[in-house]
A tleap script that builds the chain and sets N, CA, C and O, in Angstrom:
source leaprc.protein.ff14SB
mol = sequence {
  NGLN VAL GLN LEU VAL GLU SER GLY GLY GLY
  LEU VAL GLN ALA GLY GLY SER LEU ARG LEU
  SER CYS ALA ALA SER GLY SER ILE PHE ARG
  ILE ASN THR MET GLY TRP TYR ARG GLN ALA
  PRO GLY LYS GLN ARG GLU LEU VAL ALA LYS
  ILE ASN SER GLY GLY THR THR GLN TYR GLY
  ASP SER VAL LYS GLY ARG PHE ILE ILE SER
  ARG ASP ASN ALA LYS ASN THR VAL TYR LEU
  GLN MET ASP SER LEU LYS PRO GLU ASP THR
  ALA VAL TYR TYR CYS ASN ALA ALA ILE ILE
  GLN ALA MET ASP ILE MET ILE ASN TYR TRP
  GLY GLN GLY THR GLN VAL THR VAL SER CSER
}
set mol.1.N position { -3.806 43.014 -1.317 }
set mol.1.CA position { -2.821 43.791 -0.559 }
set mol.1.C position { -2.713 43.235 0.855 }
set mol.1.O position { -3.673 42.690 1.400 }
set mol.2.N position { -1.537 43.383 1.430 }
set mol.2.CA position { -1.269 42.864 2.769 }
set mol.2.C position { -0.743 43.978 3.648 }
set mol.2.O position { 0.019 44.833 3.196 }
set mol.3.N position { -1.150 43.964 4.895 }
set mol.3.CA position { -0.619 44.919 5.879 }
set mol.3.C position { -0.017 44.170 7.054 }
set mol.3.O position { -0.557 43.161 7.507 }
set mol.4.N position { 1.100 44.671 7.537 }
set mol.4.CA position { 1.702 44.191 8.774 }
set mol.4.C position { 1.627 45.330 9.775 }
set mol.4.O position { 2.198 46.396 9.549 }
set mol.5.N position { 0.934 45.113 10.869 }
set mol.5.CA position { 0.756 46.148 11.874 }
set mol.5.C position { 1.482 45.737 13.148 }
set mol.5.O position { 1.163 44.723 13.767 }
set mol.6.N position { 2.468 46.549 13.523 }
set mol.6.CA position { 3.296 46.263 14.694 }
set mol.6.C position { 2.803 47.056 15.894 }
set mol.6.O position { 2.204 48.122 15.752 }
set mol.7.N position { 3.062 46.520 17.065 }
set mol.7.CA position { 2.746 47.227 18.302 }
set mol.7.C position { 3.669 46.726 19.407 }
set mol.7.O position { 4.278 45.661 19.303 }
set mol.8.N position { 3.755 47.532 20.477 }
set mol.8.CA position { 4.488 47.082 21.655 }
set mol.8.C position { 5.814 47.758 21.899 }
set mol.8.O position { 6.446 47.497 22.923 }
set mol.9.N position { 6.261 48.609 21.011 }
set mol.9.CA position { 7.522 49.290 21.242 }
set mol.9.C position { 7.378 50.339 22.324 }
set mol.9.O position { 6.277 50.597 22.809 }
set mol.10.N position { 8.495 50.943 22.700 }
set mol.10.CA position { 8.455 51.987 23.710 }
set mol.10.C position { 9.786 52.194 24.380 }
set mol.10.O position { 10.827 51.754 23.892 }
set mol.11.N position { 9.736 52.876 25.511 }
set mol.11.CA position { 10.928 53.204 26.297 }
set mol.11.C position { 10.960 52.333 27.546 }
set mol.11.O position { 9.966 52.215 28.263 }
set mol.12.N position { 12.107 51.730 27.793 }
set mol.12.CA position { 12.255 50.863 28.962 }
set mol.12.C position { 13.660 51.022 29.518 }
set mol.12.O position { 14.594 51.353 28.787 }
set mol.13.N position { 13.804 50.787 30.802 }
set mol.13.CA position { 15.138 50.837 31.408 }
set mol.13.C position { 15.897 49.546 31.135 }
set mol.13.O position { 15.310 48.489 30.903 }
set mol.14.N position { 17.209 49.664 31.170 }
set mol.14.CA position { 18.060 48.483 30.999 }
set mol.14.C position { 17.666 47.408 32.009 }
set mol.14.O position { 17.435 47.692 33.184 }
set mol.15.N position { 17.595 46.171 31.527 }
set mol.15.CA position { 17.176 45.062 32.364 }
set mol.15.C position { 15.691 44.775 32.286 }
set mol.15.O position { 15.222 43.745 32.769 }
set mol.16.N position { 14.957 45.683 31.679 }
set mol.16.CA position { 13.526 45.523 31.577 }
set mol.16.C position { 13.110 44.652 30.408 }
set mol.16.O position { 13.940 44.056 29.721 }
set mol.17.N position { 11.796 44.595 30.201 }
set mol.17.CA position { 11.223 43.732 29.163 }
set mol.17.C position { 10.201 44.494 28.318 }
set mol.17.O position { 9.568 45.446 28.775 }
set mol.18.N position { 10.066 44.048 27.093 }
set mol.18.CA position { 9.022 44.520 26.191 }
set mol.18.C position { 8.557 43.347 25.349 }
set mol.18.O position { 9.299 42.391 25.127 }
set mol.19.N position { 7.321 43.432 24.886 }
set mol.19.CA position { 6.789 42.413 23.984 }
set mol.19.C position { 6.247 43.085 22.742 }
set mol.19.O position { 5.345 43.920 22.816 }
set mol.20.N position { 6.800 42.718 21.606 }
set mol.20.CA position { 6.334 43.239 20.330 }
set mol.20.C position { 5.363 42.259 19.691 }
set mol.20.O position { 5.489 41.043 19.831 }
set mol.21.N position { 4.389 42.825 18.984 }
set mol.21.CA position { 3.434 42.014 18.232 }
set mol.21.C position { 3.361 42.534 16.804 }
set mol.21.O position { 3.553 43.723 16.553 }
set mol.22.N position { 3.083 41.636 15.881 }
set mol.22.CA position { 2.915 42.017 14.480 }
set mol.22.C position { 1.828 41.146 13.880 }
set mol.22.O position { 1.962 39.925 13.808 }
set mol.23.N position { 0.745 41.789 13.446 }
set mol.23.CA position { -0.380 41.066 12.872 }
set mol.23.C position { -0.463 41.332 11.381 }
set mol.23.O position { -0.429 42.479 10.935 }
set mol.24.N position { -0.570 40.260 10.621 }
set mol.24.CA position { -0.704 40.366 9.168 }
set mol.24.C position { -2.167 40.227 8.784 }
set mol.24.O position { -2.897 39.397 9.326 }
set mol.25.N position { -2.575 41.062 7.835 }
set mol.25.CA position { -3.955 40.991 7.359 }
set mol.25.C position { -4.001 41.305 5.875 }
set mol.25.O position { -3.077 41.897 5.316 }
set mol.26.N position { -5.110 40.890 5.241 }
set mol.26.CA position { -5.267 41.163 3.815 }
set mol.26.C position { -5.340 39.887 3.011 }
set mol.26.O position { -5.857 38.868 3.469 }
set mol.27.N position { -4.815 39.964 1.807 }
set mol.27.CA position { -4.887 38.856 0.869 }
set mol.27.C position { -3.794 37.830 1.176 }
set mol.27.O position { -2.701 37.875 0.613 }
set mol.28.N position { -4.118 36.906 2.081 }
set mol.28.CA position { -3.145 35.924 2.554 }
set mol.28.C position { -3.669 34.516 2.345 }
set mol.28.O position { -4.742 34.157 2.830 }
set mol.29.N position { -2.891 33.718 1.609 }
set mol.29.CA position { -3.216 32.309 1.473 }
set mol.29.C position { -2.507 31.513 2.557 }
set mol.29.O position { -3.093 30.658 3.222 }
set mol.30.N position { -1.231 31.822 2.712 }
set mol.30.CA position { -0.429 31.150 3.735 }
set mol.30.C position { 0.777 32.028 4.043 }
set mol.30.O position { 1.248 32.765 3.177 }
set mol.31.N position { 1.278 31.952 5.273 }
set mol.31.CA position { 2.474 32.707 5.651 }
set mol.31.C position { 3.605 31.725 5.904 }
set mol.31.O position { 3.456 30.771 6.667 }
set mol.32.N position { 4.719 31.966 5.266 }
set mol.32.CA position { 5.879 31.117 5.449 }
set mol.32.C position { 6.641 31.619 6.677 }
set mol.32.O position { 6.178 31.429 7.801 }
set mol.33.N position { 7.761 32.234 6.491 }
set mol.33.CA position { 8.561 32.720 7.620 }
set mol.33.C position { 8.099 34.099 8.074 }
set mol.33.O position { 7.784 34.963 7.256 }
set mol.34.N position { 8.064 34.291 9.377 }
set mol.34.CA position { 7.824 35.604 9.974 }
set mol.34.C position { 9.013 35.942 10.858 }
set mol.34.O position { 9.631 35.062 11.457 }
set mol.35.N position { 9.320 37.215 10.927 }
set mol.35.CA position { 10.494 37.560 11.727 }
set mol.35.C position { 10.559 39.009 12.109 }
set mol.35.O position { 9.717 39.826 11.735 }
set mol.36.N position { 11.593 39.301 12.869 }
set mol.36.CA position { 11.868 40.664 13.327 }
set mol.36.C position { 13.297 41.035 12.945 }
set mol.36.O position { 14.231 40.253 13.119 }
set mol.37.N position { 13.435 42.227 12.429 }
set mol.37.CA position { 14.730 42.807 12.130 }
set mol.37.C position { 14.798 44.140 12.852 }
set mol.37.O position { 13.771 44.689 13.251 }
set mol.38.N position { 16.002 44.659 13.022 }
set mol.38.CA position { 16.136 45.970 13.660 }
set mol.38.C position { 17.220 46.778 12.976 }
set mol.38.O position { 18.145 46.244 12.363 }
set mol.39.N position { 17.070 48.088 13.106 }
set mol.39.CA position { 18.058 48.995 12.522 }
set mol.39.C position { 18.300 50.146 13.486 }
set mol.39.O position { 17.394 50.915 13.807 }
set mol.40.N position { 19.528 50.242 13.934 }
set mol.40.CA position { 19.934 51.344 14.799 }
set mol.40.C position { 20.512 52.458 13.922 }
set mol.40.O position { 20.944 52.198 12.799 }
set mol.41.N position { 20.524 53.684 14.421 }
set mol.41.CA position { 21.054 54.802 13.624 }
set mol.41.C position { 22.489 54.536 13.169 }
set mol.41.O position { 23.354 54.179 13.969 }
set mol.42.N position { 22.719 54.716 11.882 }
set mol.42.CA position { 24.053 54.539 11.333 }
set mol.42.C position { 24.473 53.103 11.123 }
set mol.42.O position { 25.617 52.836 10.754 }
set mol.43.N position { 23.556 52.168 11.354 }
set mol.43.CA position { 23.897 50.753 11.199 }
set mol.43.C position { 22.987 50.093 10.179 }
set mol.43.O position { 21.924 50.614 9.842 }
set mol.44.N position { 23.422 48.934 9.693 }
set mol.44.CA position { 22.604 48.185 8.753 }
set mol.44.C position { 21.498 47.442 9.484 }
set mol.44.O position { 21.609 47.132 10.671 }
set mol.45.N position { 20.439 47.166 8.754 }
set mol.45.CA position { 19.359 46.364 9.315 }
set mol.45.C position { 19.880 44.950 9.564 }
set mol.45.O position { 20.570 44.371 8.725 }
set mol.46.N position { 19.537 44.407 10.734 }
set mol.46.CA position { 20.028 43.076 11.082 }
set mol.46.C position { 18.896 42.178 11.563 }
set mol.46.O position { 17.872 42.645 12.062 }
set mol.47.N position { 19.108 40.888 11.401 }
set mol.47.CA position { 18.137 39.919 11.882 }
set mol.47.C position { 18.141 39.891 13.400 }
set mol.47.O position { 19.195 39.835 14.034 }
set mol.48.N position { 16.941 39.930 13.974 }
set mol.48.CA position { 16.787 39.715 15.409 }
set mol.48.C position { 16.373 38.269 15.648 }
set mol.48.O position { 17.021 37.538 16.397 }
set mol.49.N position { 15.277 37.869 14.996 }
set mol.49.CA position { 14.793 36.504 15.128 }
set mol.49.C position { 13.781 36.223 14.032 }
set mol.49.O position { 13.102 37.131 13.552 }
set mol.50.N position { 13.684 34.957 13.640 }
set mol.50.CA position { 12.662 34.567 12.685 }
set mol.50.C position { 12.162 33.165 13.017 }
set mol.50.O position { 12.836 32.379 13.683 }
set mol.51.N position { 10.955 32.883 12.526 }
set mol.51.CA position { 10.311 31.608 12.824 }
set mol.51.C position { 9.537 31.157 11.587 }
set mol.51.O position { 8.815 31.946 10.977 }
set mol.52.N position { 9.691 29.893 11.224 }
set mol.52.CA position { 8.958 29.424 10.052 }
set mol.52.C position { 7.595 28.851 10.475 }
set mol.52.O position { 7.258 28.822 11.659 }
set mol.53.N position { 6.845 28.409 9.505 }
set mol.53.CA position { 5.486 27.968 9.778 }
set mol.53.C position { 5.450 26.716 10.652 }
set mol.53.O position { 4.436 26.427 11.288 }
set mol.54.N position { 6.547 25.982 10.681 }
set mol.54.CA position { 6.616 24.799 11.524 }
set mol.54.C position { 7.117 25.062 12.916 }
set mol.54.O position { 7.154 24.156 13.749 }
set mol.55.N position { 7.509 26.308 13.185 }
set mol.55.CA position { 7.962 26.677 14.522 }
set mol.55.C position { 9.465 26.670 14.718 }
set mol.55.O position { 9.942 26.920 15.825 }
set mol.56.N position { 10.214 26.391 13.672 }
set mol.56.CA position { 11.675 26.433 13.782 }
set mol.56.C position { 12.129 27.887 13.863 }
set mol.56.O position { 11.688 28.735 13.088 }
set mol.57.N position { 13.018 28.156 14.816 }
set mol.57.CA position { 13.441 29.529 15.060 }
set mol.57.C position { 14.919 29.731 14.762 }
set mol.57.O position { 15.714 28.791 14.747 }
set mol.58.N position { 15.254 30.995 14.526 }
set mol.58.CA position { 16.645 31.401 14.342 }
set mol.58.C position { 16.792 32.760 14.990 }
set mol.58.O position { 15.933 33.629 14.838 }
set mol.59.N position { 17.902 32.944 15.726 }
set mol.59.CA position { 18.131 34.196 16.434 }
set mol.59.C position { 19.463 34.822 16.038 }
set mol.59.O position { 20.420 34.129 15.691 }
set mol.60.N position { 19.496 36.160 16.099 }
set mol.60.CA position { 20.764 36.832 15.974 }
set mol.60.C position { 21.614 36.562 17.212 }
set mol.60.O position { 21.084 36.384 18.309 }
set mol.61.N position { 22.916 36.533 17.035 }
set mol.61.CA position { 23.807 36.167 18.145 }
set mol.61.C position { 23.640 37.096 19.354 }
set mol.61.O position { 23.738 36.653 20.498 }
set mol.62.N position { 23.390 38.367 19.100 }
set mol.62.CA position { 23.350 39.331 20.204 }
set mol.62.C position { 22.103 39.207 21.075 }
set mol.62.O position { 22.056 39.790 22.158 }
set mol.63.N position { 21.098 38.466 20.630 }
set mol.63.CA position { 19.859 38.366 21.413 }
set mol.63.C position { 19.591 36.959 21.938 }
set mol.63.O position { 18.626 36.742 22.670 }
set mol.64.N position { 20.432 36.015 21.571 }
set mol.64.CA position { 20.221 34.632 22.018 }
set mol.64.C position { 20.196 34.566 23.539 }
set mol.64.O position { 21.046 35.146 24.214 }
set mol.65.N position { 19.213 33.854 24.063 }
set mol.65.CA position { 19.076 33.703 25.500 }
set mol.65.C position { 18.307 34.826 26.174 }
set mol.65.O position { 17.985 34.736 27.359 }
set mol.66.N position { 18.010 35.886 25.424 }
set mol.66.CA position { 17.275 37.014 26.010 }
set mol.66.C position { 15.922 37.243 25.331 }
set mol.66.O position { 14.966 37.670 25.979 }
set mol.67.N position { 15.844 36.964 24.049 }
set mol.67.CA position { 14.615 37.202 23.279 }
set mol.67.C position { 14.015 35.854 22.875 }
set mol.67.O position { 14.725 34.876 22.643 }
set mol.68.N position { 12.687 35.839 22.802 }
set mol.68.CA position { 11.984 34.648 22.322 }
set mol.68.C position { 10.954 35.056 21.279 }
set mol.68.O position { 10.132 35.943 21.508 }
set mol.69.N position { 11.013 34.397 20.136 }
set mol.69.CA position { 10.040 34.652 19.077 }
set mol.69.C position { 9.006 33.536 19.077 }
set mol.69.O position { 9.334 32.370 19.298 }
set mol.70.N position { 7.756 33.906 18.827 }
set mol.70.CA position { 6.689 32.915 18.735 }
set mol.70.C position { 5.657 33.419 17.732 }
set mol.70.O position { 5.683 34.580 17.324 }
set mol.71.N position { 4.759 32.539 17.346 }
set mol.71.CA position { 3.730 32.960 16.397 }
set mol.71.C position { 2.434 32.206 16.661 }
set mol.71.O position { 2.419 31.093 17.186 }
set mol.72.N position { 1.357 32.861 16.274 }
set mol.72.CA position { 0.024 32.260 16.340 }
set mol.72.C position { -0.468 32.192 14.904 }
set mol.72.O position { -0.896 33.199 14.340 }
set mol.73.N position { -0.407 31.016 14.319 }
set mol.73.CA position { -0.764 30.884 12.908 }
set mol.73.C position { -2.235 31.189 12.655 }
set mol.73.O position { -2.588 31.698 11.591 }
set mol.74.N position { -3.083 30.887 13.612 }
set mol.74.CA position { -4.506 31.159 13.440 }
set mol.74.C position { -4.787 32.654 13.365 }
set mol.74.O position { -5.755 33.083 12.736 }
set mol.75.N position { -3.932 33.444 14.011 }
set mol.75.CA position { -4.121 34.899 14.035 }
set mol.75.C position { -3.166 35.625 13.095 }
set mol.75.O position { -3.175 36.854 13.026 }
set mol.76.N position { -2.337 34.862 12.366 }
set mol.76.CA position { -1.339 35.484 11.468 }
set mol.76.C position { -0.500 36.517 12.213 }
set mol.76.O position { -0.229 37.605 11.706 }
set mol.77.N position { -0.100 36.156 13.409 }
set mol.77.CA position { 0.601 37.107 14.276 }
set mol.77.C position { 1.907 36.506 14.789 }
set mol.77.O position { 1.982 35.328 15.139 }
set mol.78.N position { 2.921 37.349 14.821 }
set mol.78.CA position { 4.212 36.956 15.373 }
set mol.78.C position { 4.523 37.866 16.563 }
set mol.78.O position { 4.194 39.053 16.566 }
set mol.79.N position { 5.156 37.282 17.558 }
set mol.79.CA position { 5.485 38.005 18.782 }
set mol.79.C position { 6.995 37.957 19.025 }
set mol.79.O position { 7.684 37.040 18.579 }
set mol.80.N position { 7.485 38.959 19.740 }
set mol.80.CA position { 8.874 38.956 20.163 }
set mol.80.C position { 8.915 39.380 21.626 }
set mol.80.O position { 8.676 40.544 21.950 }
set mol.81.N position { 9.215 38.444 22.493 }
set mol.81.CA position { 9.384 38.736 23.908 }
set mol.81.C position { 10.838 39.097 24.144 }
set mol.81.O position { 11.736 38.290 23.907 }
set mol.82.N position { 11.061 40.310 24.611 }
set mol.82.CA position { 12.424 40.805 24.806 }
set mol.82.C position { 12.660 41.026 26.299 }
set mol.82.O position { 12.028 41.882 26.917 }
set mol.83.N position { 13.565 40.256 26.861 }
set mol.83.CA position { 13.919 40.365 28.273 }
set mol.83.C position { 15.372 40.791 28.421 }
set mol.83.O position { 16.155 40.729 27.473 }
set mol.84.N position { 15.714 41.220 29.620 }
set mol.84.CA position { 17.091 41.651 29.903 }
set mol.84.C position { 17.590 42.624 28.853 }
set mol.84.O position { 18.694 42.479 28.328 }
set mol.85.N position { 16.780 43.600 28.557 }
set mol.85.CA position { 17.114 44.555 27.504 }
set mol.85.C position { 18.338 45.380 27.871 }
set mol.85.O position { 18.566 45.720 29.032 }
set mol.86.N position { 19.116 45.690 26.843 }
set mol.86.CA position { 20.340 46.474 26.989 }
set mol.86.C position { 20.231 47.739 26.143 }
set mol.86.O position { 19.469 47.773 25.177 }
set mol.87.N position { 20.983 48.775 26.497 }
set mol.87.CA position { 20.949 49.995 25.679 }
set mol.87.C position { 21.274 49.725 24.207 }
set mol.87.O position { 20.754 50.404 23.321 }
set mol.88.N position { 22.126 48.742 23.948 }
set mol.88.CA position { 22.471 48.444 22.555 }
set mol.88.C position { 21.342 47.761 21.784 }
set mol.88.O position { 21.463 47.526 20.582 }
set mol.89.N position { 20.255 47.445 22.466 }
set mol.89.CA position { 19.066 46.925 21.777 }
set mol.89.C position { 18.214 48.053 21.201 }
set mol.89.O position { 17.250 47.802 20.479 }
set mol.90.N position { 18.569 49.279 21.517 }
set mol.90.CA position { 17.833 50.430 21.000 }
set mol.90.C position { 17.894 50.473 19.485 }
set mol.90.O position { 18.976 50.474 18.898 }
set mol.91.N position { 16.722 50.508 18.852 }
set mol.91.CA position { 16.640 50.490 17.391 }
set mol.91.C position { 15.178 50.591 16.981 }
set mol.91.O position { 14.273 50.521 17.813 }
set mol.92.N position { 14.971 50.757 15.690 }
set mol.92.CA position { 13.639 50.575 15.126 }
set mol.92.C position { 13.519 49.093 14.751 }
set mol.92.O position { 14.357 48.550 14.031 }
set mol.93.N position { 12.472 48.462 15.249 }
set mol.93.CA position { 12.248 47.045 14.998 }
set mol.93.C position { 11.183 46.883 13.909 }
set mol.93.O position { 10.099 47.461 13.984 }
set mol.94.N position { 11.519 46.090 12.912 }
set mol.94.CA position { 10.643 45.883 11.766 }
set mol.94.C position { 10.172 44.430 11.716 }
set mol.94.O position { 10.956 43.494 11.878 }
set mol.95.N position { 8.894 44.275 11.493 }
set mol.95.CA position { 8.310 42.955 11.270 }
set mol.95.C position { 8.464 42.595 9.791 }
set mol.95.O position { 8.367 43.455 8.916 }
set mol.96.N position { 8.701 41.331 9.537 }
set mol.96.CA position { 8.847 40.840 8.170 }
set mol.96.C position { 8.066 39.544 8.023 }
set mol.96.O position { 8.047 38.707 8.926 }
set mol.97.N position { 7.428 39.393 6.883 }
set mol.97.CA position { 6.675 38.157 6.650 }
set mol.97.C position { 6.752 37.766 5.176 }
set mol.97.O position { 6.576 38.595 4.283 }
set mol.98.N position { 7.016 36.503 4.952 }
set mol.98.CA position { 7.001 35.950 3.589 }
set mol.98.C position { 5.619 35.354 3.364 }
set mol.98.O position { 5.291 34.288 3.886 }
set mol.99.N position { 4.822 36.060 2.579 }
set mol.99.CA position { 3.395 35.724 2.459 }
set mol.99.C position { 3.103 35.149 1.083 }
set mol.99.O position { 3.457 35.718 0.050 }
set mol.100.N position { 2.439 33.992 1.112 }
set mol.100.CA position { 2.046 33.354 -0.130 }
set mol.100.C position { 0.608 33.758 -0.447 }
set mol.100.O position { -0.312 33.557 0.346 }
set mol.101.N position { 0.455 34.327 -1.622 }
set mol.101.CA position { -0.866 34.779 -2.046 }
set mol.101.C position { -1.392 33.854 -3.144 }
set mol.101.O position { -0.910 32.731 -3.294 }
set mol.102.N position { -2.325 34.299 -3.868 }
set mol.102.CA position { -2.921 33.464 -4.901 }
set mol.102.C position { -1.875 33.074 -5.954 }
set mol.102.O position { -0.883 33.777 -6.142 }
set mol.103.N position { -2.106 31.957 -6.629 }
set mol.103.CA position { -1.204 31.477 -7.687 }
set mol.103.C position { 0.177 31.158 -7.146 }
set mol.103.O position { 1.158 31.191 -7.890 }
set mol.104.N position { 0.265 30.847 -5.844 }
set mol.104.CA position { 1.540 30.452 -5.224 }
set mol.104.C position { 2.612 31.530 -5.333 }
set mol.104.O position { 3.805 31.227 -5.353 }
set mol.105.N position { 2.195 32.754 -5.401 }
set mol.105.CA position { 3.155 33.859 -5.456 }
set mol.105.C position { 3.538 34.244 -4.039 }
set mol.105.O position { 2.670 34.538 -3.218 }
set mol.106.N position { 4.832 34.245 -3.748 }
set mol.106.CA position { 5.307 34.630 -2.419 }
set mol.106.C position { 5.929 36.023 -2.481 }
set mol.106.O position { 6.790 36.294 -3.318 }
set mol.107.N position { 5.488 36.889 -1.598 }
set mol.107.CA position { 5.985 38.262 -1.532 }
set mol.107.C position { 6.460 38.552 -0.120 }
set mol.107.O position { 5.830 38.156 0.861 }
set mol.108.N position { 7.575 39.245 -0.037 }
set mol.108.CA position { 8.145 39.634 1.244 }
set mol.108.C position { 7.576 40.993 1.665 }
set mol.108.O position { 7.716 41.980 0.943 }
set mol.109.N position { 6.942 41.034 2.822 }
set mol.109.CA position { 6.350 42.283 3.306 }
set mol.109.C position { 7.061 42.760 4.559 }
set mol.109.O position { 7.594 41.969 5.337 }
set mol.110.N position { 7.054 44.094 4.736 }
set mol.110.CA position { 7.644 44.717 5.917 }
set mol.110.C position { 6.616 45.571 6.631 }
set mol.110.O position { 5.756 46.184 6.001 }
set mol.111.N position { 6.711 45.607 7.947 }
set mol.111.CA position { 5.912 46.536 8.720 }
set mol.111.C position { 6.518 47.921 8.688 }
set mol.111.O position { 7.577 48.137 8.098 }
set mol.112.N position { 5.834 48.863 9.331 }
set mol.112.CA position { 6.281 50.259 9.290 }
set mol.112.C position { 7.382 50.534 10.304 }
set mol.112.O position { 8.033 51.577 10.241 }
set mol.113.N position { 7.595 49.627 11.221 }
set mol.113.CA position { 8.636 49.784 12.224 }
set mol.113.C position { 8.097 50.329 13.529 }
set mol.113.O position { 7.176 51.146 13.541 }
set mol.114.N position { 8.673 49.875 14.623 }
set mol.114.CA position { 8.308 50.375 15.941 }
set mol.114.C position { 9.585 50.646 16.727 }
set mol.114.O position { 10.506 49.829 16.734 }
set mol.115.N position { 9.632 51.788 17.383 }
set mol.115.CA position { 10.839 52.198 18.082 }
set mol.115.C position { 10.948 51.518 19.440 }
set mol.115.O position { 9.995 51.499 20.219 }
set mol.116.N position { 12.103 50.972 19.705 }
set mol.116.CA position { 12.431 50.440 21.025 }
set mol.116.C position { 13.637 51.214 21.542 }
set mol.116.O position { 14.685 51.252 20.898 }
set mol.117.N position { 13.481 51.819 22.692 }
set mol.117.CA position { 14.552 52.599 23.297 }
set mol.117.C position { 14.829 52.063 24.695 }
set mol.117.O position { 13.926 51.978 25.528 }
set mol.118.N position { 16.075 51.703 24.944 }
set mol.118.CA position { 16.469 51.165 26.242 }
set mol.118.C position { 17.428 52.152 26.886 }
set mol.118.O position { 18.510 52.416 26.362 }
set mol.119.N position { 17.024 52.687 28.015 }
set mol.119.CA position { 17.860 53.672 28.716 }
set mol.119.C position { 18.772 52.971 29.725 }
set mol.119.O position { 18.428 51.937 30.299 }
set mol.120.N position { 19.937 53.570 29.917 }
set mol.120.CA position { 20.918 52.968 30.846 }
set mol.120.C position { 20.739 53.477 32.267 }
set mol.120.O position { 21.478 53.074 33.165 }
savepdb mol mol.pdb
quit
């Protein structure tokens, strides 16, 4: 079994910064892509940013230039540095990881979500 534990969400004023962390633990052979998605009330879940094991990144258009994703492979942890936050960034942020377990089986895991609220 695998767990993704997120931390770092909270309430911040517009223009401020937050840093999210997500640590994976459990039965892990290797982690492929790790990423962050978000879901605001009444909206679909959307990609915020993702990073593969080689460090290649992809960002959603609305966060380019403001958010930076990084990972520490030794710690099975992915980070999301969020700067210049806007009220429209308010959402529940979910960690996602494509984890390869025994027998080369890859399973997509999700964290429980962490609330980010940006006040105007």
